[in-house]
HTML snippet that shows the backbone in 3Dmol.js (N, CA, C, O; Angstrom):
<script src="https://3Dmol.org/build/3Dmol-min.js"></script>
<div id="view" style="width:600px;height:400px;position:relative"></div>
<script>
const pdb = `
ATOM      1  N   MET A   1      49.317  45.119 199.327  1.00  0.00           N
ATOM      2  CA  MET A   1      50.186  44.224 198.629  1.00  0.00           C
ATOM      3  C   MET A   1      50.938  45.012 197.567  1.00  0.00           C
ATOM      4  O   MET A   1      50.304  45.625 196.708  1.00  0.00           O
ATOM      5  N   SER A   2      52.206  45.017 197.593  1.00  0.00           N
ATOM      6  CA  SER A   2      53.098  45.711 196.609  1.00  0.00           C
ATOM      7  C   SER A   2      52.928  45.112 195.312  1.00  0.00           C
ATOM      8  O   SER A   2      52.529  43.949 195.246  1.00  0.00           O
ATOM      9  N   GLU A   3      53.224  45.872 194.117  1.00  0.00           N
ATOM     10  CA  GLU A   3      53.071  45.312 192.861  1.00  0.00           C
ATOM     11  C   GLU A   3      54.095  44.237 192.524  1.00  0.00           C
ATOM     12  O   GLU A   3      53.844  43.386 191.671  1.00  0.00           O
ATOM     13  N   HIS A   4      55.268  44.271 193.197  1.00  0.00           N
ATOM     14  CA  HIS A   4      56.198  43.321 193.089  1.00  0.00           C
ATOM     15  C   HIS A   4      56.296  42.090 193.889  1.00  0.00           C
ATOM     16  O   HIS A   4      57.180  41.255 193.700  1.00  0.00           O
ATOM     17  N   GLU A   5      55.225  41.967 194.937  1.00  0.00           N
ATOM     18  CA  GLU A   5      55.108  40.983 195.797  1.00  0.00           C
ATOM     19  C   GLU A   5      54.372  39.780 194.901  1.00  0.00           C
ATOM     20  O   GLU A   5      53.404  39.983 194.169  1.00  0.00           O
ATOM     21  N   ASN A   6      54.948  38.636 195.081  1.00  0.00           N
ATOM     22  CA  ASN A   6      54.394  37.435 194.222  1.00  0.00           C
ATOM     23  C   ASN A   6      53.076  36.769 195.034  1.00  0.00           C
ATOM     24  O   ASN A   6      53.142  36.144 196.092  1.00  0.00           O
ATOM     25  N   ILE A   7      51.976  37.042 194.329  1.00  0.00           N
ATOM     26  CA  ILE A   7      50.821  36.671 195.046  1.00  0.00           C
ATOM     27  C   ILE A   7      50.627  35.184 195.272  1.00  0.00           C
ATOM     28  O   ILE A   7      49.940  34.756 196.199  1.00  0.00           O
ATOM     29  N   VAL A   8      51.311  34.340 194.317  1.00  0.00           N
ATOM     30  CA  VAL A   8      51.215  32.817 194.555  1.00  0.00           C
ATOM     31  C   VAL A   8      51.888  32.473 195.815  1.00  0.00           C
ATOM     32  O   VAL A   8      51.340  31.733 196.632  1.00  0.00           O
ATOM     33  N   LYS A   9      53.175  33.030 196.028  1.00  0.00           N
ATOM     34  CA  LYS A   9      53.967  32.766 197.079  1.00  0.00           C
ATOM     35  C   LYS A   9      53.253  33.404 198.256  1.00  0.00           C
ATOM     36  O   LYS A   9      53.389  32.802 199.321  1.00  0.00           O
ATOM     37  N   ARG A  10      52.607  34.374 198.267  1.00  0.00           N
ATOM     38  CA  ARG A  10      51.957  35.075 199.548  1.00  0.00           C
ATOM     39  C   ARG A  10      50.708  34.113 199.734  1.00  0.00           C
ATOM     40  O   ARG A  10      50.483  33.701 200.872  1.00  0.00           O
ATOM     41  N   ALA A  11      49.941  33.757 198.764  1.00  0.00           N
ATOM     42  CA  ALA A  11      48.780  32.867 199.065  1.00  0.00           C
ATOM     43  C   ALA A  11      49.119  31.635 199.687  1.00  0.00           C
ATOM     44  O   ALA A  11      48.446  31.253 200.644  1.00  0.00           O
ATOM     45  N   CYS A  12      50.237  30.853 199.196  1.00  0.00           N
ATOM     46  CA  CYS A  12      50.732  29.742 199.846  1.00  0.00           C
ATOM     47  C   CYS A  12      51.093  29.846 201.375  1.00  0.00           C
ATOM     48  O   CYS A  12      50.708  29.062 202.242  1.00  0.00           O
ATOM     49  N   GLN A  13      51.910  30.964 201.563  1.00  0.00           N
ATOM     50  CA  GLN A  13      52.255  31.279 202.911  1.00  0.00           C
ATOM     51  C   GLN A  13      51.090  31.602 203.878  1.00  0.00           C
ATOM     52  O   GLN A  13      51.062  31.051 204.979  1.00  0.00           O
ATOM     53  N   GLU A  14      50.227  32.388 203.542  1.00  0.00           N
ATOM     54  CA  GLU A  14      49.038  32.817 204.288  1.00  0.00           C
ATOM     55  C   GLU A  14      48.111  31.815 204.501  1.00  0.00           C
ATOM     56  O   GLU A  14      47.477  31.737 205.553  1.00  0.00           O
ATOM     57  N   LEU A  15      47.960  30.890 203.399  1.00  0.00           N
ATOM     58  CA  LEU A  15      46.902  29.663 203.514  1.00  0.00           C
ATOM     59  C   LEU A  15      47.694  28.566 204.300  1.00  0.00           C
ATOM     60  O   LEU A  15      47.032  27.713 204.891  1.00  0.00           O
ATOM     61  N   GLY A  16      48.918  28.528 204.347  1.00  0.00           N
ATOM     62  CA  GLY A  16      49.571  27.623 205.009  1.00  0.00           C
ATOM     63  C   GLY A  16      49.622  26.178 204.135  1.00  0.00           C
ATOM     64  O   GLY A  16      49.579  25.083 204.697  1.00  0.00           O
ATOM     65  N   ILE A  17      49.710  26.331 202.805  1.00  0.00           N
ATOM     66  CA  ILE A  17      49.711  25.199 201.838  1.00  0.00           C
ATOM     67  C   ILE A  17      50.782  25.271 200.975  1.00  0.00           C
ATOM     68  O   ILE A  17      51.534  26.245 200.928  1.00  0.00           O
ATOM     69  N   THR A  18      50.895  24.216 200.242  1.00  0.00           N
ATOM     70  CA  THR A  18      51.940  24.194 199.337  1.00  0.00           C
ATOM     71  C   THR A  18      51.624  24.795 198.048  1.00  0.00           C
ATOM     72  O   THR A  18      50.493  25.269 197.937  1.00  0.00           O
ATOM     73  N   GLN A  19      52.479  24.866 196.978  1.00  0.00           N
ATOM     74  CA  GLN A  19      52.130  25.400 195.742  1.00  0.00           C
ATOM     75  C   GLN A  19      51.170  24.365 194.956  1.00  0.00           C
ATOM     76  O   GLN A  19      50.230  24.719 194.244  1.00  0.00           O
ATOM     77  N   LYS A  20      51.551  23.054 195.196  1.00  0.00           N
ATOM     78  CA  LYS A  20      50.857  21.919 194.564  1.00  0.00           C
ATOM     79  C   LYS A  20      49.332  21.969 195.135  1.00  0.00           C
ATOM     80  O   LYS A  20      48.357  21.812 194.399  1.00  0.00           O
ATOM     81  N   GLU A  21      49.250  22.188 196.421  1.00  0.00           N
ATOM     82  CA  GLU A  21      47.892  22.280 197.123  1.00  0.00           C
ATOM     83  C   GLU A  21      47.066  23.477 196.615  1.00  0.00           C
ATOM     84  O   GLU A  21      45.846  23.444 196.458  1.00  0.00           O
ATOM     85  N   LEU A  22      47.855  24.533 196.377  1.00  0.00           N
ATOM     86  CA  LEU A  22      47.033  25.724 195.838  1.00  0.00           C
ATOM     87  C   LEU A  22      46.591  25.376 194.343  1.00  0.00           C
ATOM     88  O   LEU A  22      45.485  25.707 193.914  1.00  0.00           O
ATOM     89  N   ALA A  23      47.494  24.714 193.613  1.00  0.00           N
ATOM     90  CA  ALA A  23      46.983  24.373 192.227  1.00  0.00           C
ATOM     91  C   ALA A  23      45.765  23.475 192.260  1.00  0.00           C
ATOM     92  O   ALA A  23      44.858  23.613 191.439  1.00  0.00           O
ATOM     93  N   GLU A  24      45.745  22.522 193.245  1.00  0.00           N
ATOM     94  CA  GLU A  24      44.616  21.587 193.430  1.00  0.00           C
ATOM     95  C   GLU A  24      43.431  22.391 193.838  1.00  0.00           C
ATOM     96  O   GLU A  24      42.334  22.094 193.365  1.00  0.00           O
ATOM     97  N   ARG A  25      43.560  23.462 194.740  1.00  0.00           N
ATOM     98  CA  ARG A  25      42.440  24.137 195.082  1.00  0.00           C
ATOM     99  C   ARG A  25      41.847  24.935 194.013  1.00  0.00           C
ATOM    100  O   ARG A  25      40.630  25.111 193.973  1.00  0.00           O
ATOM    101  N   LEU A  26      42.716  25.471 193.065  1.00  0.00           N
ATOM    102  CA  LEU A  26      42.207  26.149 191.931  1.00  0.00           C
ATOM    103  C   LEU A  26      42.051  25.450 190.795  1.00  0.00           C
ATOM    104  O   LEU A  26      41.822  26.049 189.744  1.00  0.00           O
ATOM    105  N   ASP A  27      42.148  24.139 190.839  1.00  0.00           N
ATOM    106  CA  ASP A  27      41.930  23.143 189.803  1.00  0.00           C
ATOM    107  C   ASP A  27      42.701  23.552 188.552  1.00  0.00           C
ATOM    108  O   ASP A  27      42.074  23.733 187.508  1.00  0.00           O
ATOM    109  N   VAL A  28      43.993  23.703 188.594  1.00  0.00           N
ATOM    110  CA  VAL A  28      44.996  23.946 187.701  1.00  0.00           C
ATOM    111  C   VAL A  28      46.189  23.116 187.784  1.00  0.00           C
ATOM    112  O   VAL A  28      46.601  22.751 188.885  1.00  0.00           O
ATOM    113  N   PRO A  29      46.792  22.782 186.669  1.00  0.00           N
ATOM    114  CA  PRO A  29      47.989  21.916 186.646  1.00  0.00           C
ATOM    115  C   PRO A  29      49.137  22.613 187.406  1.00  0.00           C
ATOM    116  O   PRO A  29      49.299  23.831 187.348  1.00  0.00           O
ATOM    117  N   GLN A  30      49.884  21.828 188.085  1.00  0.00           N
ATOM    118  CA  GLN A  30      51.010  22.386 188.803  1.00  0.00           C
ATOM    119  C   GLN A  30      52.152  23.088 187.813  1.00  0.00           C
ATOM    120  O   GLN A  30      52.928  23.912 188.296  1.00  0.00           O
ATOM    121  N   PRO A  31      52.207  22.792 186.667  1.00  0.00           N
ATOM    122  CA  PRO A  31      53.050  23.676 185.711  1.00  0.00           C
ATOM    123  C   PRO A  31      52.496  25.027 185.681  1.00  0.00           C
ATOM    124  O   PRO A  31      53.199  26.035 185.740  1.00  0.00           O
ATOM    125  N   THR A  32      51.234  25.031 185.589  1.00  0.00           N
ATOM    126  CA  THR A  32      50.619  26.351 185.420  1.00  0.00           C
ATOM    127  C   THR A  32      50.914  27.261 186.574  1.00  0.00           C
ATOM    128  O   THR A  32      51.405  28.385 186.473  1.00  0.00           O
ATOM    129  N   MET A  33      50.542  26.624 187.739  1.00  0.00           N
ATOM    130  CA  MET A  33      50.907  27.421 189.009  1.00  0.00           C
ATOM    131  C   MET A  33      52.387  27.846 189.155  1.00  0.00           C
ATOM    132  O   MET A  33      52.703  28.897 189.711  1.00  0.00           O
ATOM    133  N   ALA A  34      53.273  26.983 188.630  1.00  0.00           N
ATOM    134  CA  ALA A  34      54.681  27.367 188.753  1.00  0.00           C
ATOM    135  C   ALA A  34      54.981  28.594 187.701  1.00  0.00           C
ATOM    136  O   ALA A  34      55.854  29.436 187.911  1.00  0.00           O
ATOM    137  N   ARG A  35      54.200  28.578 186.626  1.00  0.00           N
ATOM    138  CA  ARG A  35      54.386  29.769 185.671  1.00  0.00           C
ATOM    139  C   ARG A  35      53.731  30.872 186.213  1.00  0.00           C
ATOM    140  O   ARG A  35      54.208  31.992 186.033  1.00  0.00           O
ATOM    141  N   TRP A  36      52.656  30.709 186.884  1.00  0.00           N
ATOM    142  CA  TRP A  36      52.195  31.984 187.564  1.00  0.00           C
ATOM    143  C   TRP A  36      53.059  32.573 188.674  1.00  0.00           C
ATOM    144  O   TRP A  36      53.097  33.779 188.919  1.00  0.00           O
ATOM    145  N   GLN A  37      53.748  31.645 189.324  1.00  0.00           N
ATOM    146  CA  GLN A  37      54.739  32.169 190.407  1.00  0.00           C
ATOM    147  C   GLN A  37      55.885  32.923 189.879  1.00  0.00           C
ATOM    148  O   GLN A  37      56.515  33.784 190.493  1.00  0.00           O
ATOM    149  N   SER A  38      56.111  32.480 188.574  1.00  0.00           N
ATOM    150  CA  SER A  38      57.298  33.253 187.775  1.00  0.00           C
ATOM    151  C   SER A  38      56.880  34.638 187.294  1.00  0.00           C
ATOM    152  O   SER A  38      57.713  35.406 186.814  1.00  0.00           O
ATOM    153  N   GLY A  39      55.565  34.966 187.424  1.00  0.00           N
ATOM    154  CA  GLY A  39      55.044  36.235 187.132  1.00  0.00           C
ATOM    155  C   GLY A  39      54.083  36.224 185.848  1.00  0.00           C
ATOM    156  O   GLY A  39      53.556  37.274 185.479  1.00  0.00           O
ATOM    157  N   GLU A  40      53.904  35.215 185.290  1.00  0.00           N
ATOM    158  CA  GLU A  40      52.992  35.029 184.180  1.00  0.00           C
ATOM    159  C   GLU A  40      51.673  34.683 184.703  1.00  0.00           C
ATOM    160  O   GLU A  40      51.210  33.555 184.533  1.00  0.00           O
ATOM    161  N   ILE A  41      51.043  35.606 185.335  1.00  0.00           N
ATOM    162  CA  ILE A  41      49.723  35.219 185.837  1.00  0.00           C
ATOM    163  C   ILE A  41      48.457  36.001 185.243  1.00  0.00           C
ATOM    164  O   ILE A  41      48.417  37.229 185.324  1.00  0.00           O
ATOM    165  N   PRO A  42      47.553  35.361 184.719  1.00  0.00           N
ATOM    166  CA  PRO A  42      46.435  35.905 184.112  1.00  0.00           C
ATOM    167  C   PRO A  42      45.734  36.825 185.055  1.00  0.00           C
ATOM    168  O   PRO A  42      45.892  36.660 186.264  1.00  0.00           O
ATOM    169  N   LYS A  43      44.978  37.774 184.603  1.00  0.00           N
ATOM    170  CA  LYS A  43      44.240  38.669 185.553  1.00  0.00           C
ATOM    171  C   LYS A  43      43.233  37.895 186.426  1.00  0.00           C
ATOM    172  O   LYS A  43      43.070  38.107 187.628  1.00  0.00           O
ATOM    173  N   MET A  44      42.559  36.952 185.679  1.00  0.00           N
ATOM    174  CA  MET A  44      41.493  36.171 186.380  1.00  0.00           C
ATOM    175  C   MET A  44      42.028  35.338 187.341  1.00  0.00           C
ATOM    176  O   MET A  44      41.351  35.087 188.338  1.00  0.00           O
ATOM    177  N   ALA A  45      43.205  34.835 187.200  1.00  0.00           N
ATOM    178  CA  ALA A  45      43.925  33.822 188.330  1.00  0.00           C
ATOM    179  C   ALA A  45      44.410  34.763 189.422  1.00  0.00           C
ATOM    180  O   ALA A  45      44.341  34.367 190.586  1.00  0.00           O
ATOM    181  N   LYS A  46      44.862  35.888 189.175  1.00  0.00           N
ATOM    182  CA  LYS A  46      45.221  36.813 190.248  1.00  0.00           C
ATOM    183  C   LYS A  46      44.025  37.310 191.098  1.00  0.00           C
ATOM    184  O   LYS A  46      44.114  37.417 192.322  1.00  0.00           O
ATOM    185  N   LEU A  47      42.923  37.605 190.415  1.00  0.00           N
ATOM    186  CA  LEU A  47      41.692  37.917 191.105  1.00  0.00           C
ATOM    187  C   LEU A  47      41.261  36.691 192.089  1.00  0.00           C
ATOM    188  O   LEU A  47      40.834  36.912 193.222  1.00  0.00           O
ATOM    189  N   ALA A  48      41.417  35.328 191.534  1.00  0.00           N
ATOM    190  CA  ALA A  48      41.084  34.263 192.230  1.00  0.00           C
ATOM    191  C   ALA A  48      41.836  34.165 193.542  1.00  0.00           C
ATOM    192  O   ALA A  48      41.280  33.940 194.617  1.00  0.00           O
ATOM    193  N   LEU A  49      43.270  34.368 193.364  1.00  0.00           N
ATOM    194  CA  LEU A  49      44.164  34.300 194.580  1.00  0.00           C
ATOM    195  C   LEU A  49      43.759  35.393 195.495  1.00  0.00           C
ATOM    196  O   LEU A  49      43.657  35.101 196.687  1.00  0.00           O
ATOM    197  N   GLU A  50      43.515  36.596 195.122  1.00  0.00           N
ATOM    198  CA  GLU A  50      42.991  37.642 196.015  1.00  0.00           C
ATOM    199  C   GLU A  50      41.872  37.458 196.784  1.00  0.00           C
ATOM    200  O   GLU A  50      41.714  37.927 197.911  1.00  0.00           O
ATOM    201  N   LEU A  51      40.950  36.650 196.064  1.00  0.00           N
ATOM    202  CA  LEU A  51      39.675  36.371 196.689  1.00  0.00           C
ATOM    203  C   LEU A  51      39.905  35.203 197.799  1.00  0.00           C
ATOM    204  O   LEU A  51      39.302  35.184 198.872  1.00  0.00           O
ATOM    205  N   LEU A  52      40.736  34.359 197.446  1.00  0.00           N
ATOM    206  CA  LEU A  52      41.095  33.318 198.413  1.00  0.00           C
ATOM    207  C   LEU A  52      41.738  34.013 199.783  1.00  0.00           C
ATOM    208  O   LEU A  52      41.393  33.654 200.908  1.00  0.00           O
ATOM    209  N   LEU A  53      42.595  34.927 199.564  1.00  0.00           N
ATOM    210  CA  LEU A  53      43.303  35.662 200.614  1.00  0.00           C
ATOM    211  C   LEU A  53      42.152  36.493 201.395  1.00  0.00           C
ATOM    212  O   LEU A  53      42.126  36.505 202.626  1.00  0.00           O
ATOM    213  N   GLU A  54      41.308  37.109 200.695  1.00  0.00           N
ATOM    214  CA  GLU A  54      40.256  37.862 201.182  1.00  0.00           C
ATOM    215  C   GLU A  54      39.341  36.959 202.226  1.00  0.00           C
ATOM    216  O   GLU A  54      39.167  37.204 203.420  1.00  0.00           O
ATOM    217  N   ASN A  55      38.856  35.963 201.543  1.00  0.00           N
ATOM    218  CA  ASN A  55      38.132  34.883 202.174  1.00  0.00           C
ATOM    219  C   ASN A  55      38.748  34.532 203.558  1.00  0.00           C
ATOM    220  O   ASN A  55      38.088  34.491 204.596  1.00  0.00           O
ATOM    221  N   LYS A  56      40.033  34.291 203.471  1.00  0.00           N
ATOM    222  CA  LYS A  56      40.702  33.775 204.703  1.00  0.00           C
ATOM    223  C   LYS A  56      40.691  34.893 205.753  1.00  0.00           C
ATOM    224  O   LYS A  56      40.566  34.627 206.949  1.00  0.00           O
ATOM    225  N   ALA A  57      40.824  36.171 205.287  1.00  0.00           N
ATOM    226  CA  ALA A  57      40.888  37.164 206.283  1.00  0.00           C
ATOM    227  C   ALA A  57      39.513  37.385 206.986  1.00  0.00           C
ATOM    228  O   ALA A  57      39.396  37.493 208.207  1.00  0.00           O
ATOM    229  N   LEU A  58      38.415  37.444 206.034  1.00  0.00           N
ATOM    230  CA  LEU A  58      37.010  37.498 206.626  1.00  0.00           C
ATOM    231  C   LEU A  58      36.841  36.534 207.573  1.00  0.00           C
ATOM    232  O   LEU A  58      36.340  36.913 208.631  1.00  0.00           O
ATOM    233  N   LYS A  59      37.205  35.085 207.437  1.00  0.00           N
ATOM    234  CA  LYS A  59      36.812  34.019 208.324  1.00  0.00           C
ATOM    235  C   LYS A  59      37.568  34.330 209.449  1.00  0.00           C
ATOM    236  O   LYS A  59      37.012  34.055 210.513  1.00  0.00           O
ATOM    237  N   GLU A  60      38.795  34.880 209.528  1.00  0.00           N
ATOM    238  CA  GLU A  60      39.507  35.098 210.771  1.00  0.00           C
ATOM    239  C   GLU A  60      38.743  36.298 211.594  1.00  0.00           C
ATOM    240  O   GLU A  60      38.623  36.334 212.819  1.00  0.00           O
ATOM    241  N   ASP A  61      38.350  37.080 210.842  1.00  0.00           N
ATOM    242  CA  ASP A  61      37.570  38.385 211.401  1.00  0.00           C
ATOM    243  C   ASP A  61      36.216  37.842 212.125  1.00  0.00           C
ATOM    244  O   ASP A  61      35.947  38.186 213.276  1.00  0.00           O
ATOM    245  N   MET A  62      35.405  36.994 211.390  1.00  0.00           N
ATOM    246  CA  MET A  62      34.372  36.397 212.156  1.00  0.00           C
ATOM    247  C   MET A  62      34.559  35.733 213.240  1.00  0.00           C
ATOM    248  O   MET A  62      33.833  35.846 214.228  1.00  0.00           O
ATOM    249  N   SER A  63      35.674  34.882 213.150  1.00  0.00           N
ATOM    250  CA  SER A  63      36.033  34.061 214.332  1.00  0.00           C
ATOM    251  C   SER A  63      36.260  34.941 215.574  1.00  0.00           C
ATOM    252  O   SER A  63      35.712  34.652 216.638  1.00  0.00           O
ATOM    253  N   ILE A  64      37.133  36.105 215.437  1.00  0.00           N
ATOM    254  CA  ILE A  64      37.363  36.988 216.495  1.00  0.00           C
ATOM    255  C   ILE A  64      35.967  37.769 216.940  1.00  0.00           C
ATOM    256  O   ILE A  64      35.847  38.148 218.105  1.00  0.00           O
ATOM    257  N   LEU A  65      35.015  37.972 216.053  1.00  0.00           N
ATOM    258  CA  LEU A  65      33.845  38.529 216.439  1.00  0.00           C
ATOM    259  C   LEU A  65      33.048  37.501 217.250  1.00  0.00           C
ATOM    260  O   LEU A  65      32.483  37.859 218.284  1.00  0.00           O
ATOM    261  N   ARG A  66      32.987  36.277 216.828  1.00  0.00           N
ATOM    262  CA  ARG A  66      32.205  35.235 217.551  1.00  0.00           C
ATOM    263  C   ARG A  66      32.884  35.167 219.032  1.00  0.00           C
ATOM    264  O   ARG A  66      32.138  35.136 220.010  1.00  0.00           O
ATOM    265  N   GLN A  67      34.132  35.146 219.178  1.00  0.00           N
ATOM    266  CA  GLN A  67      34.584  34.915 220.402  1.00  0.00           C
ATOM    267  C   GLN A  67      34.309  36.146 221.234  1.00  0.00           C
ATOM    268  O   GLN A  67      34.059  35.936 222.421  1.00  0.00           O
ATOM    269  N   ALA A  68      34.314  37.389 220.811  1.00  0.00           N
ATOM    270  CA  ALA A  68      33.951  38.544 221.496  1.00  0.00           C
ATOM    271  C   ALA A  68      32.446  38.418 222.055  1.00  0.00           C
ATOM    272  O   ALA A  68      32.121  38.682 223.212  1.00  0.00           O
ATOM    273  N   HIS A  69      31.564  37.959 221.016  1.00  0.00           N
ATOM    274  CA  HIS A  69      30.239  37.650 221.334  1.00  0.00           C
ATOM    275  C   HIS A  69      30.073  36.779 222.401  1.00  0.00           C
ATOM    276  O   HIS A  69      29.294  37.041 223.317  1.00  0.00           O
ATOM    277  N   GLN A  70      30.820  35.638 222.357  1.00  0.00           N
ATOM    278  CA  GLN A  70      30.641  34.738 223.546  1.00  0.00           C
ATOM    279  C   GLN A  70      31.142  35.151 224.751  1.00  0.00           C
ATOM    280  O   GLN A  70      30.568  34.770 225.771  1.00  0.00           O
ATOM    281  N   ILE A  71      32.231  35.952 224.837  1.00  0.00           N
ATOM    282  CA  ILE A  71      32.570  36.659 226.105  1.00  0.00           C
ATOM    283  C   ILE A  71      31.664  37.628 226.662  1.00  0.00           C
ATOM    284  O   ILE A  71      31.330  37.611 227.847  1.00  0.00           O
ATOM    285  N   LEU A  72      31.248  38.507 225.788  1.00  0.00           N
ATOM    286  CA  LEU A  72      30.126  39.355 226.192  1.00  0.00           C
ATOM    287  C   LEU A  72      28.860  38.761 226.889  1.00  0.00           C
ATOM    288  O   LEU A  72      28.386  39.202 227.937  1.00  0.00           O
ATOM    289  N   HIS A  73      28.356  37.669 226.150  1.00  0.00           N
ATOM    290  CA  HIS A  73      27.195  36.975 226.645  1.00  0.00           C
ATOM    291  C   HIS A  73      27.486  36.279 228.017  1.00  0.00           C
ATOM    292  O   HIS A  73      26.565  36.130 228.820  1.00  0.00           O
ATOM    293  N   LYS A  74      28.685  35.873 228.279  1.00  0.00           N
ATOM    294  CA  LYS A  74      29.166  35.119 229.527  1.00  0.00           C
ATOM    295  C   LYS A  74      29.211  36.055 230.711  1.00  0.00           C
ATOM    296  O   LYS A  74      28.955  35.693 231.859  1.00  0.00           O
ATOM    297  N   THR A  75      29.541  37.236 230.374  1.00  0.00           N
ATOM    298  CA  THR A  75      29.762  38.292 231.595  1.00  0.00           C
ATOM    299  C   THR A  75      28.474  38.948 231.683  1.00  0.00           C
ATOM    300  O   THR A  75      28.361  39.556 232.747  1.00  0.00           O
ATOM    301  N   VAL A  76      27.377  39.037 230.858  1.00  0.00           N
ATOM    302  CA  VAL A  76      26.240  39.791 230.997  1.00  0.00           C
ATOM    303  C   VAL A  76      25.213  39.061 231.903  1.00  0.00           C
ATOM    304  O   VAL A  76      24.125  39.583 232.146  1.00  0.00           O
TER     305      VAL A  76
END
`;
const viewer = $3Dmol.createViewer("view");
viewer.addModel(pdb, "pdb");
viewer.setStyle({}, {cartoon: {color: "spectrum"}});
viewer.zoomTo();
viewer.render();
</script>
């Protein structure tokens, strides 16, 4: 992720949710989330967003591995 890329916008896009839903997920008020999107994001909030994105990526990887495992065991 580039330094100039907005992590709030990226998280909403990658998770397929709105800014309001992201605020609810992180248990922060909507105005706080809007402020974060404008670039005023605390280090801990940025870390939480990065972890949400990493978790999504890991779940997708696990799904692929499970599918491969099922395919291998059907053909063996």
